[in-house]
N, C-alpha and C positions, 0 to 999 in steps of 0.2 A: 778553818782547813786553809785556806783561799790566802786570807791573813800572811799566816805560817808562810806559806808559798810565795807571797810575794816579796818578803822578806829575805829570802835566800838569793843567790848568789845566781846566774842562770847555769852556773855546770851545777850546781848542787840540784836544782830545779828535774835537773835531765838525767844524773845519776838515780834521785830518788823516782821517778818517773821509771827507771830503766828497771825497778827491785817490783815495782807494779805490773811488767808486764812480762806472761809466761810464755813461752814456744807454743802451740798445740800440738797434735802427733803423738801417739805413743813414742817414736823415737828419739826426739825432740826434747818432749819432757821427762822421759825419764832418763835423763843424767846430768847429774849435777855439777852446775858448773865446777870448775877446780878452782884451787886455790890461787888467787890473782890474776886466773886468767883472765882473758879479756871475751866479746863474744862477737861471733859473724852475721851480718846480714843475711837474714830470710824470706825469701817470699812464698807465695800459694796462688795456686788458682781459684780466679776469682770469677771464673765465664767461660762455659764452652761455647759456641756458636756454630757449630758443621766444624769447619776444618780451623777456624779461627779461635784462637783462645787468648782469653783477657790475663797476665799472671799478673803479681803487685805485692805489695803491701798491705795486711790484715791489721787486725788489731794487736796478735803476737808481733810485729814486725819492729825494729827499732833502728833504722837508719841513723842515728846519730850513735851510738852506741855497741849494736848488734842486739841480737838478740837471744842469739842460740850457742851452746858452749860447742866449739871449736875439736871435742872430743866426739860428737854426734855424727854419723854416719848418715848425710843425707846426698840424693842426687847433684848435683851440677846444673843447673840452669847455661846451656849453652842456646849462642843464638849467631843465624850466619845473615848478615844485611845483605841485599840485592837488589834493593832500591824494586819492589815489587808493587805494585797500587795496591791502596789500602783495598776491600769491599767492599759495596754496597752497606753502611749501615754504622761503619765504624771510622772512628774520627781521626781521620788523617794528621790531623796536627794541635799543638797544648799539651797539659799534662794528659795519661792516660790516654796517647796516640798509638796509633797503627807504626810499628820500628820499619817496617819496609824491610820483612825477612821473613826466618821462619825462624824458630827454636825446638828445643830437643833437651832432654836428661838424660845424666849417665849414668851408670850404675849408681849406687850410695858410695862416697868415699867421706873419711875423715875431716871435717876442714883442719885438721891440724895437720893431714897429706898435702894440702894447699897452702905451702909456701911463702908464694907469692901469688901476684897477677898472673907472671908469665908462665908459672907452672898450674896452672887452671884453667888459662887460654891452650895450653898445650894439650893437655886432658879433652878439652872439647874436640882439635883437630886432630889426635889420636880417636876419637871415638868417633868420629862422625866426617872431616874430609878438612883439610889445610886454610879454606876459609870461614870454618865455626871462630867460636869465641867463645868466652864465656859473659852471657850476659849481667849487662851493667846498669845499675839502678835510674838513669839517665836518656838510657836506649827510646823508651817513648817520650824521652822530655819530663821525666818525673814522676815517679811514684809509682808504677805500674807503664805496661805494654801490651799491647796488641799486635799479634803475628799469626802470620800461618804456624797451626802444628794442633797435637791432638795429646797431650799430659795428664798422668792420671791424677785427677779431682783429691781431695785431702791429704796432698802431699805438701810439703816443706823442700824449697829448693836452698840450695849455697847461690847468693847473688852477689855480684862485687859493687861497691860505690868510692867512685873516685877519690870523691872531698871529705871524707867523713873516715873517723878509725873505727869503720866496723865491719873489716874484711876479716875472713879465717886468719889472714897472717900481721894485721894490724896490731 
């Protein structure tokens, strides 16, 4: 298999990998991909330490091609970056680091209703206040972030990524 994969173009390898990544959680797994549909990136809770939460990619996430059909209803992961310092024991820099703010989740929303980043940011602002926006893959410098907040374990969240075609609106 490894020899076969080395002979494929990089885009074909990513496409093949996307076929082997299945979202977890009943709501994401129960919705079959729409014919010709793209997929959106989702994150999940990785760890909760008191009032600090670590959210990010897991084995179901695909930041390159997306992992969940936009017809799926999931909460949007929202963030308010206000520059607050990292608590003791939380990494302040590097991948998987402190985002300098707090996170919260909206009510479940179909990814197909998030027709642009502005629409997703607007949902966060309308739900939590004008200084909130949709969380983005690079907020914790990539792959995950730490922030103040308490989120439900086992839930997937729509999360934006600015440099790949893996948003529900891509």
